[in-house]
VOGU-3710 file (C-alpha; in Angstrom, 3 decimals, decimal comma):
1> xxxxxxxxxx> 7,803/19,379/-16,983  10,127/17,105/-14,992  7,831/17,919/-11,876  5,003/16,404/-13,915  6,729/13,307/-15,041  8,455/12,418/-11,653  7,505/12,432/-8,077  9,385/12,071/-4,885  8,017/9,354/-2,630  9,485/9,871/0,970
11> xxxxxxxxxx> 7,951/6,551/2,300  10,153/4,813/-0,374  13,003/7,067/-0,261  12,898/7,121/-4,138  12,011/9,465/-6,901  9,760/7,608/-9,288  8,492/8,171/-12,937  4,884/8,692/-12,449  3,647/6,296/-15,207  3,783/2,821/-13,669
21> xxxxxxxxxx> 3,602/-0,407/-15,545  1,296/-3,447/-15,345  1,119/-6,236/-17,781  -2,336/-7,477/-17,379  -3,125/-6,821/-21,038  -0,282/-8,900/-22,482  2,818/-6,650/-22,911  5,672/-9,023/-23,682  9,301/-9,213/-22,295  10,651/-6,860/-24,883
31> xxxxxxxxxx> 8,054/-4,471/-24,259  8,839/-4,530/-20,453  12,446/-3,939/-21,210  11,619/-1,061/-23,498  9,511/0,603/-20,668  12,506/0,202/-18,366  14,826/1,782/-20,923  12,405/4,660/-21,427  12,559/5,468/-17,694  9,650/3,625/-16,278
41> xxxxxxxxxx> 10,544/2,633/-12,805  7,163/1,549/-10,862  6,390/-2,046/-11,807  3,315/-3,704/-10,497  3,589/-7,409/-10,311  0,815/-9,906/-10,095  0,148/-13,550/-10,846  -0,573/-12,339/-14,346  2,854/-10,628/-14,899  5,107/-13,503/-16,100
51> xxxxxxxxxx> 6,464/-11,184/-18,714  7,962/-9,032/-15,987  9,962/-11,702/-14,315  13,133/-11,742/-16,536  13,209/-8,026/-17,170  13,026/-7,201/-13,358  15,767/-9,715/-12,682  18,025/-7,974/-15,121  17,132/-4,519/-14,093  17,644/-5,395/-10,367
61> xxxxxxxxxx> 21,257/-6,398/-11,124  21,854/-3,021/-13,022  20,214/-0,520/-10,668  17,963/-1,813/-7,778  17,610/1,651/-6,190  15,902/2,985/-9,326  13,104/0,620/-9,350  9,984/0,460/-7,274  8,719/-3,166/-7,254  5,128/-3,409/-5,913
71> xxxxxxxxxx> 3,266/-6,694/-5,335  1,085/-8,476/-2,905  -0,724/-11,816/-2,233  -3,395/-13,092/-4,550  -5,416/-13,733/-1,498  -4,669/-11,836/1,708  -7,211/-13,091/4,415  -4,795/-14,262/6,997  -1,463/-13,170/8,416  0,176/-16,455/7,303
81> xxxxxxxxxx> -0,771/-16,004/3,697  0,538/-12,462/3,833  3,851/-13,374/5,229  4,398/-16,321/2,817  3,508/-14,236/-0,221  6,018/-11,535/0,799  8,770/-14,356/1,311  7,992/-15,762/-2,131  8,171/-12,413/-3,839  11,603/-11,754/-2,202
91> xxxxxxxxxx> 12,907/-15,144/-3,179  11,487/-14,922/-6,822  13,569/-11,785/-7,626  16,441/-12,388/-5,181  15,623/-9,214/-3,329  16,646/-7,884/0,116  13,475/-5,839/0,346  10,173/-5,155/-1,613  9,349/-1,493/-2,252  5,643/-1,875/-1,859
101> xxxxxxxxxx> 3,734/-4,837/-0,427  0,078/-4,533/-0,567  -3,360/-6,254/0,216  -4,987/-6,647/-3,162  -8,681/-5,777/-3,716  -9,352/-5,099/-0,086  -12,927/-6,557/0,828  -12,907/-8,921/-2,214  -9,545/-10,729/-2,236  -8,189/-9,531/0,995
111> xxxxxxxxxx> -9,214/-8,567/4,528  -8,044/-5,584/6,779  -8,044/-7,451/10,176  -5,858/-7,049/13,258  -3,767/-10,029/12,037  -3,232/-8,834/8,565  -2,392/-5,299/9,740  0,043/-6,682/12,478  1,778/-8,867/9,708  2,238/-5,965/7,267
121> xxxxxxxxxx> 3,499/-3,618/9,911  5,911/-6,457/10,926  7,163/-6,891/7,413  7,870/-3,095/7,164  9,531/-2,969/10,597  11,739/-5,999/9,736  13,005/-4,099/6,731  11,724/-6,679/4,154  9,084/-4,215/2,913  9,521/-0,357/2,661
131> xxxxxxxxxx> 5,859/0,561/2,216  2,653/-1,197/3,013  -0,615/-0,537/1,114  -3,811/-1,834/-0,296  -5,898/-1,546/-3,465  -9,561/-0,783/-2,826  -12,600/0,305/-4,622  -14,629/1,368/-1,427  -13,990/5,032/-1,494  -15,354/5,981/1,793
141> xxxxxxxxxx> -13,265/3,118/3,538  -10,247/4,299/1,659  -10,798/7,828/3,013  -10,818/6,372/6,489  -7,812/4,339/5,941  -5,951/7,413/4,456  -6,689/9,266/7,720  -6,031/6,734/10,427  -4,218/3,553/9,459  -0,478/2,400/9,159
151> xxxxxxxxxx> -0,836/2,169/5,424  1,909/4,046/3,440  -0,060/3,650/0,086  -3,615/3,374/-1,425  -4,060/2,104/-4,851  -7,589/3,466/-6,116  -9,744/3,785/-9,043  -9,605/7,206/-10,478  -10,524/8,346/-13,997  -12,718/10,760/-15,884
161> xxxxxxxxxx> -15,768/8,463/-15,668  -14,955/7,836/-11,925  -13,624/11,093/-10,378  -15,209/10,306/-6,945  -12,010/10,073/-5,219  -11,890/13,791/-5,471  -14,836/13,948/-3,112  -14,319/10,892/-0,888  -10,636/10,232/-0,670  -8,364/13,170/-1,648
171> xxxxxxxxxx> -9,692/15,490/1,208  -8,615/12,903/3,764  -4,938/12,696/2,595  -3,604/15,723/4,324  -3,191/14,108/7,706  -0,613/11,552/6,783  -0,336/11,725/2,893  -0,036/8,248/1,834  1,076/7,414/-1,694  -1,644/7,434/-4,215
181> xxxxxxxxxx> -1,537/5,038/-6,985  -4,268/5,317/-9,657  -5,439/2,292/-11,621  -8,254/1,683/-14,168  -7,452/5,013/-15,749  -9,265/3,978/-18,945  -12,072/2,574/-17,055  -11,363/-0,817/-18,298  -11,151/0,761/-21,753  -14,659/2,114/-21,653
191> xxxxxxxxxx> -13,227/5,636/-21,978  -11,662/4,566/-25,327  -15,012/4,081/-26,990  -17,563/6,619/-28,202  -20,696/6,537/-25,979  -24,125/6,736/-27,498  -25,005/10,316/-28,384  -21,515/11,709/-28,035  -20,452/13,838/-31,026  -17,020/15,193/-29,717
201> xxxxxxxxxx> -13,689/13,694/-29,694  -12,973/10,441/-27,880  -10,219/10,079/-25,154  -6,994/8,145/-25,978  -5,223/6,033/-23,451  -2,634/8,709/-23,235  -5,484/11,333/-22,450  -6,673/8,953/-19,564  -3,294/8,915/-17,985  -2,672/12,706/-18,290
211> xxxxxxxxxx> -6,171/13,158/-16,609  -5,040/11,031/-13,684  -1,530/12,589/-13,366  -2,887/16,023/-13,617  -4,358/15,620/-9,988  -1,768/16,773/-7,492  -2,990/14,058/-5,316  -2,079/11,223/-7,624  1,583/10,203/-7,374  1,567/7,262/-9,841
221> xxxxxxxxxx> -0,990/5,833/-12,306  -0,555/2,507/-13,841  -0,807/1,754/-17,595  -1,474/-1,562/-19,136  -0,345/-1,510/-22,711  -0,678/-4,545/-24,904  2,115/-3,690/-27,386  5,313/-1,538/-27,671  3,318/0,922/-29,897  0,730/1,562/-27,299
231> xxxxxxxxxx> 3,479/1,960/-24,663  5,250/4,525/-26,858  1,811/6,409/-27,345  1,304/6,581/-23,701  4,794/7,812/-23,084  4,481/10,539/-25,759  1,074/11,606/-24,403  2,114/12,184/-20,786  5,204/14,142/-22,123  2,621/16,778/-23,093
241> xxxxxxxxxx> 2,296/17,639/-19,413  -0,750/18,485/-17,340  -4,161/19,100/-18,775  -5,245/22,634/-19,924  -8,555/23,926/-18,548  -10,087/23,208/-21,765  -9,002/19,738/-21,932  -10,009/19,020/-18,383  -13,586/20,235/-19,035  -13,791/18,211/-22,153
251> xxxxxxxxxx> -12,522/14,966/-20,522  -14,891/15,572/-17,604  -17,950/15,929/-19,943  -16,851/12,858/-21,900  -16,320/10,780/-18,726  -19,879/11,739/-17,589  -21,240/10,643/-20,917  -19,408/7,261/-20,653  -20,600/6,743/-17,100  -24,083/7,302/-18,307
//
């Protein structure tokens, strides 16, 4: 079971709890502290993550090397904006280094150009950042970046309604094996609702995270609970371990029905 719940990430030199935390859906500071107390160690910080600030600062003072702090610029079109965003993040938390610094929403909020690539690599080589990455919806492009780029991490959409990464991204990981972080595991909560014509059981958020984590190619999946109760439910679900073959078939059928 410990192999399911944890993953060694050589690019970071750390062992991480595989359920990561984002706070886009309103989890408060006490909820973040509860997640840290329960072993959550991968924290994805964005402009909407104000409830993470104080808990991260406290946790950094206790045990910095247990934490994986991932962030990136709100807009990453130019090398200067990338550099300034990294410097602000380091200052915000009083850190010597960031674990993951990534271009967010590549092709929409950021650009993969020679200048942004050069700045990311410089941040890594200078020791200010341990791993560089991007979040991306374009699966074909993600597959190309997995094979031939300096990126250490790809944050991708992967869920029962959108399993296309199994075809377009995962086969391209073998060459360099970048870290894979899954997000939108609930398909923006569409997988938590019964689709028209479906008569079987409906997935829970915990089922969605188990689905993603049952792939050997996914290192971490982000959850976004709104409350402490939802956080506890998610942690209890993944403690059940990987999907059984019957669960996998049911979730894929359900995901197909949701996708329509």
